[in-house]
N, C-alpha and C positions, 0 to 999 in steps of 0.2 A: 240542369235546370236553366230556364231562360232568365237572363238578367233584366231587371226593370231599369230602363234608362231614365225613368223619372226619379229614381232614388239613388243618385250619385251624391255621396256625402263627402264634401271637401274636408280634409282633416289637417292640411298643412300647406302653406304657401311660402316659398322662399324667393325673395327678389335678389337680383345680383347687382353689384355696384356698377355705376356708369363708367367707372375707371377702366373696366375691361376694354372698352372701345378704343382707349388710347394706349393699350398694352402693345409693345412692339412684337410680342410673340403671338398676338391675335392676327390670324391671316385673313379672316373674313368676318367683320363685326356683325354683318347681317345674320350670321348663323351662331352668334353668341346667345345662349338662353337669357331671356329677360325675366322669365318666371318659370319655376318648377313647382307643380302642384301635385300633392299626393291626395288620392281619393279612394274610396272603397264603395263597391256597388252592393246595393241591397237586393238579394235574390227574391226574397219574400219577407213579409213582416217578421222581424226578429232574427232573420238569417242573412248573413252577409258573405259576399265573395271575397277574393283575395285583394289585398291592397296593391295598387299600381300607381303609376305616375303619368302626368302629362307635361311635356316640355314645350313651352312657347318661346320661339326665337324672336329676335328683334324685328325680323321681317314679317312677323305675325303667323308664320307657318307653325303648325303643331306636330308633335311626334309623341306617340304613346310608348310607354316603357313598362315591362314587367319587372325590371330591375328597380329596386326601391332605395329610398334614402339617397337619391342622386345628388351629387355635388359636381359642379362644373370646374374643371381644372385648367384646360387649355385646348389648343388645336394643333393638328398637323394638316398641312395644305393638301387639298385634293386637286384634280385637274378636270375641268369641265363638269364639276359636281360640287356639292357642299363639302366643306372640309371634314376631316375625321376629328370629331370632338373627343376630348379625353374627360372621362367622368370617374368619380369614385362612387361606389354603391354596393348594395348587398343583394344576394339572390332572393332573399325572402325577408318579410317583416316578422320580428319576434323570434327568429330561429337562431341557432348558434353558428351562423355564417359570418366569417370575418369580412370586413370591408375589403373590396377588391378594386382593381383598375379595369375599366371597360373603355374600349376605343370604337366609336361607331359614327357613321355618317348618316345624316337624315335621308340621304339618297336611298339607303337600304331599308327604309321604313321602320317599323316598330322594333324596339330593343326587346328581345325575348330572353328567357333563361338559357337559351342556346348560344347567346352572344358570348364570344370567348372571354374568359375571365383571366386576368393577370394578377400576380401578387401585388399587394399593397406594401410600400416600403415601411421599414421599421424593424423592431426586434420581435422575434417569434419565440415564445417560451412553451415548453412541454406542459400540457395540462396534467400529465401523470406525475412528473417529478419536479416541475418548476424550472428545469434547466434551460438555458438558452440553446436553441437548435438552429436558428437562422438569423442573419442580419442582412438587411437589404437597403441600398440607397438607389433612388430612382430619379431620373432627369428627363426633361423633354425640351425639344427645340433643336438647335444645331449643336449636338452633344457628343458626337463621336467622329474624330477625324477620318476622312476617307468615305464618309457617307453624306447623305443629303442633309439639309437643314430642317428636315421634318422627321425626327426620330424620337422614340422613347428608349432609354437605355437603363437597365437594371444591373447594378453591381451586387452580387449575391455571395455571401459566405454561409455555407451549410456545414453543420457539425456531422462528421462521420462517426466519431466515437468520442471518448472523454477528452482526448488531446488532439485529435486530427480534424482538420477543416478542409473543405473543398471550395475553391473559388470558381465562379462562372459569371459570364456577362450575357444577359439576354437583350436582344435588339428587336425593336419593332419599327419599321421604316415605311413611310408612305412612298409608294411608287406613282402616285397621282390618281390612279383608278383602283388601286388595291393596296394591301398591306403585306410587306415581306417580314417574316418572322425568322429569327436565327438565334442559336445559342452557341456561345464560345466557351469551351472548357479550357483547362490548363494547356498552354499558357494563355490566360484570358487577357484582354486589353487592360491596360493600367488606367486607374481612375484619374491620375494627375492631369492629362490633357483635357478631360471633361471639366475638372474644377477650374482650369484656366478659362475655358469657354463660359463658365458661370460668371467668373469675375468680369468678363467682357460684355456680359448682358445678352449673350447669344443663346444661352442655355439656362434652364431654371430647375432647381431641385424641388421635388415634391416632398413636403414634410412627412416624416414617418410617424407611425403609431406603435404602441406596445400592445402585442396581441398574444393569444394563446392558440395552440393547435386546435383544430376543429375535431369534434367527436368522430 
């Protein structure tokens, strides 16, 4: 059915603090969101389409997103293009989807539900027995020695059985015009050098959530 553009109903607007512009991990303040607006389209009287978002950047450029409940986290530098912005968000409104990390450049246009989804940090518990099944810490910036200053790194512990755990490190690195994704299994890089970079202000941790496994 055709959407009525006359019936766009704004339902949320979130401003971002001006302090973002002075953040040393912000690589291009013009591409920091100044406003993220959620809206829902009326298909016909009493019938509404899916909720989606509009991101307005400081340079007044706008980007649409099918990923909802967006929160701006930070940036990874691009080359001759807008930076790769880091967002938290969900695939759908009102569904049992956990918050996830999305990394997207406005150069690539609309964020869709095909945009790659990455785990959000924190503790993940089984919705069946309540047991802890995964623990994750995530960082962005200059966070892993031997790599560029434009990375996101996840340190992950996953339960294999009642007593056994597996460690892995997931890396997402900006190559300027694209993103490189890599997973390191045992022996995975140690978190200690990353924590030193956090103390130096070159890397920042993304606060974690307590979550349940999805259905």
